[in-house]
Structure formats: C-alpha cells, structure tokens
N, C-alpha and C positions, 0 to 999 in steps of 0.2 A: 416395308420398313421406312421410317422417317430418316432422311439423310442426316448424318451426324454433324452437329455444330453447337457452339455455345453462344449465349447472349452475353455480350460484354458491355461494360460501361461505354466504351467507344461506339459500339453499335447503337446504343440507346441515344447517345449524344447526336450521332449523325442522323438518325431517324427524326429526332426532334428538329434539327436544323433543316432537313429536307421538307418536313411538314410545314414549317414556318415559311420557307421560300415558295412552296406551292400556294400558300395563302396569298402571298404578295403577287404571285403570277396571276392568280385568279382575279385579284382586285384590279390589276393593270390590263385585264383582257388578253393576257399573253398565253393562256392555255391553248390557244390556236394562234401562233405568231403570224404577223403580217405575211402576205403572199411571197414577197421577194425574199424575206428571211427564211421562210420554210424551204424555198427552193435552194438557197445557198447551203442551208444546214443539211438537206438531203444529199447534196453533192459531196459535202465534207464527210458525211457518214459513210457513203458508198466508197469514196476514194480511200478513206482511212482504214476501213475494215478490210479492203482488198490489199492495200499496201502492207498491212500486217502479215498477209499470206504471201507476199512476194510480188504482187502486181506492180508494174512499173509506171502506170499511167498517172499523170499529174492531174491536179484539180481542173486546169484548163481543158485537158483532153477529155476528162469525164464530162465536163460541161458541154463540150462539143458533141459528144455522143448523145447526151440527153437532149440536145437540140437538133438531133438527126443530121449532124454534119459528119463528113468523112475525115478520118485522121489516119496518119501513118504510124502503125504500132504493131507489135506482135499480135497475131490473130487470137491466140489464147487469151491475152489480156483484154482485148476488145470484147470477146465473148463473155468473159467474167463480168465486165462492167454492164453489158446489156442484160445479162441474167440478173445481176444485183438490182438494177433499176426496176426490172419487172417484179422481182421479189418484194422490194420495199414499197412499190406502188400498190401491192395487194395487202398491205398491213392490216387494213380494217376488215378484210375478208377472212383472216385467220381466226380460228378458235383456239385460244391459248391453252386450253386443257385437252385438246384433241390430238392424239398421236397421228391420226390420218391427215389432219391439217398440217402438222409438223412435217410429215413425209412429203406432202405436196409442195410445201415451201422449199424443201431440199431439192426436189425434182426440178423446180424452176431455177434455183440458184446454181445447180451443177449441170444443167442441160447442155449436152454436147461436150462436156469436159471429162466425164467419167462414165463407165458402164454402170448400169443399175442405179442411176440417180433416183433418189427417193426411196430406195430399198434399204432396210436395216441389214447390216453386214452379218454374214455367217462365218467369215474367215477370221483368223487371228491377225492382229495388226499392232505395230509398235511405232512410236514417234522417235525419229532419228534427227539429231542436230549435229551436223558435221559427220564425225565417225562414232558419235556416242548415242546410244539408245537412252533417251531421257524418260520414256514412259512406255510400259507394256500395258495395253488396254485389256480389259476382261475378255476371256475367250469368246469366240463367235457364237457358241451354242447357248450362252446365257444372256446375250446382249438384249434380245427382244424382251425377255422377262424383266431385266433391269430397267429398260426404258418404260415399260408398262408401269412398273412400280413408281417411277419418277412422275409419270403423269397422274397416277393415283394420288401422290403427294400433293400435286397442284390442285386437284379436285377436292380432296377431303380434309387436308390439314388446315388448321385455323391460323397458321402463321400469317404475319403481315405480308401483303403483296410485295413490298420492297424487299423483304428478306427472301421470299419465295423466288423472286426473279434472280437474285444473286446465287442462291443455292442451285437453281436449275442450270444457270450458266456454268457453274463449276462442275456439276455432275455430268453435263453433256461433254465437257472437255475430258473428264475422267473416263466415262464409259466409251466415248468415241464410237457412237452408234453407226456411223457411215464409214466407208472406205476412205473418203476424203470430204472436205468441206465442213468438218465439225466445228472448227474455230469460228468461221463466219456464221454458222447456224446457231452456236451458243450466243453470239452477240445479237443476231437478228431476233432470236426468240426471247431474249431478255427484254428487248424493246416491245415485242408483242405483249408480254406479260405486264410490263410497266404501263402500257396504255390503259389497263384496267384501273390503275391508280389515278392517272391523269392523262388527258389527251395531249398534253404538252410533250410527252415523251415520244410521240410519233415523229417529231421533227427536231428532237434534241440530239446534237451530234456527239453522243457519249463516246463513240468509237474514235473520234479525233483525239480525245484526252487519253484513251487507252494507247493509241499509237505513240503519243508523246512520252508515255511511260511504259513502252513495250517490254523493256528488259525487266522492269519491276513486275509487270503483269505475269510474265512467264516464271519469274522467280517465285512469286507468291503462289502460283498454281502448283509448282513443284513442292514448295513447303507444305501446302495443304495436302498434297498426295502423301508426303512422308509422315505427317501427323495423323492422317486418317480422318480429318474433318475439314470443313470449309470455312471455319471461323475467320481466319486471316483473309481469305478471298472475299468474304462478305464485307469485312471492314474496308478493304481496298476498293471494291466496287461501289459501296455506299459513298465513299469519299469522292470517287469519280463522278457519281450522280450529283452530289452536293456541289461540286465545282462546276459542273455543266449548268446547273440551275443558276448559280451565282453569275456565271458568264452571261447567261441570257438576261438576267435582271440588270447587269451592268452595261451591256452593249446594245440592248435591243432598241429599236425605233418604234415608238408608240403611235406614230402618225398612221392611223388606220384608214384604209380606203373603203369605199362603199362595199366592195366585194368582201373585204375583211370583216366589216360589221355584220353583214348578212350571214356570213359563215359562222361567226361567233354566236350570233343570236340563234341560229339553227341548233347549235349544240345545247343552248340553254332552254329553248322553248319546246324542242322535240316536235311532237305531232299536234300540239295544242293550237287552237285558233288564237289570234291576237289582233289588236288594233294599233294604230299609229302611236297612241299614248303609251301603250305597253313597250313599244320599241324605243321611244324617247326616254322612258324611265330607266332603261338599261344604259343608254348612251346620253348622259345628261349634258354633254358639252356640244351637242349638235343642235342646229336650228330646226324649226318645223319644216322649212323648205328642204333642208338636207335630208330629213327623215322621209319626206314624201318622195324625194328623188330616189333615195335608196330603194324604197319599196316598189316604186314604178319600174325601176331597172330590173329588179328581181322578178317582177311579174312578166315583163317583156321577155326576159331570158328563160321563162318557163320554170323558174325556181319556186315561185310562190303562186298560189291561186287566190283570186280575190272574189269576195262576195259582198252583197249589200251595196249601199250608196251613201256618200257623204258621211254623216255622223255614225251611220250603222255599218260602215265598211269594216270587214274582217279579212284577215289574211291567214293562210295556212301553207306550210311547206309541202311541196309535192315530193313524194318519196322517190 
C-alpha cells in the first residue's frame, strides 16, 4: 500500500523553490561543496542528530573525535558519535531501496549500544516522554511486513524523490522498526534517499535545522499520527530542506581548491576520457597553468590516469 498523504499547494510551492535552488547550486558548483565546508556540515549533522536523541557532546567535542583526539565525556555519548561518523562516512555505499542496506546502516549506528543492532524488532514498543506514552508503535509481529511495504513504495511508486524521502522519514518514525535508534535512522535514510536527487544533500546539515525546531518536529509527527497521514510532516520537512539550501547559497564560500575542482569534475565526467580543454570549459575562470597543475596533481595522487602526449593527452578517472 502507498503511504497516505495529500499533495497541497504548499508542497508544490516548496518543491518548485527547492528545484530552483538546486539549479543555482549546480551553476555555482556547490553540488559538492568545498572540502572544509563539507567537513563542517558533516560535524553539524552528526552533532545535531545525536543531540535530538539526548547526546551531550558539543560541536567542538564531535570535531575532536572526528580528528582522533581524546575527550572526557560519557562513554555512551562517545560511542554514539563514533558510530554516527562511520555511518555517515558510508553514505555513498548504501542502496536507498534496499532493506538489507538499511539494516546494515542501523547495525553501524547502534553498534555497542543495544542488543540486536541491525535487526528488525519482534517485540512491542512505545515512546514515552516523561510519564506520558506519546506513541504506541505497531505490534512486533507485523513490523517486518510494514517495512518491506515501505521499501516497495521506494522502489515502485512514481512519486518525486523529494516527497518519497519525507514520507519514508515519517513512516520510519511511525513504524519504529528497531528497539532503539529509529529517529536517527529516519533522518539518516532521508539523506540517503535525497542523494538520489542531488549529491549536495550528502553534506547538507538538515539535522541542525530540525534540532533548532525540535519541539515543532515532534509536534508535527504527533499531528500526522493523529490524522493518519504524513501531509503535515512532508510540508515541514520540505520547508527544512528549502531553508538548508538557502543557507548554503547565502553562506557558502565559492573559492574552490584544486581538490574541489577535481572532485566536482569527477561527478560530471564520470568514466569518460577528457582533455585539458574539456576541464577548462567547465571551470572558465581558471588559467591554462592552473588547469595543468590541477590535472598533474590528480595524476600524481593516483586519481587520474594519463595517456597520449602534448596535444593528444587524455585523462580518465581511476575507479
């Protein structure tokens, strides 16, 4: 069954705005942001997603762990951060329509934190805030079939990827397929799905905006539960995505390094051979000397293979 929701005027407006911003991002070569910005955004993503779940570590502490430095903090919080770093570093290896891949990601994210990490639950579970039960998840004996149906929706329905990512996020929160870690998995897998729309989403800190509006996030999840469809949650998440893209366009630094240009060009050229002129047509503001230096550095680093000589020189990315 297709998960229930309605297409509203607000959803259409947000999709149009997001599409326009993706066009601007592509034109500015920001679909793979500069290296330093990617690192900062990844740290913000991890810290924000875990803080939503009660992790106490700051941005500086998460940065220190990412740089293999020791910190003084609760062991559980440190393990959560290390797991999240590994889970997000594997983003490009996940298959967004694969339940097996989804469970492997959960096993990484919850390693050493719960029993049966990566296993779909078979027991009943409820969400408690304070002394109040806020959500009773579907019984354990039907969870696996519900999750399989959800992945069938990802594979087979013709909905836009933007909408699918929001619907999936909501449904994971509702189904609660694991004993713990469902919130962080819903947010992680929305990013995995959004990467199919644009590579910029791999390093876009959507979670930091969710954290800033955490009360509203949970309120809208609850309202969607009560209404029996995810329309309100889709509108909320599309607004978050739109704001994240706006923030990138407003605050980004377009001073690309040699490494950034090579990385961007790899996304564009894929496995095709190319020459220096092809490279310079993509980056019109660099000189012949800069282009030659970029390509030589990439060859020396084992990123590119070079064939031919002088005017017949061709390059190809090594897989």
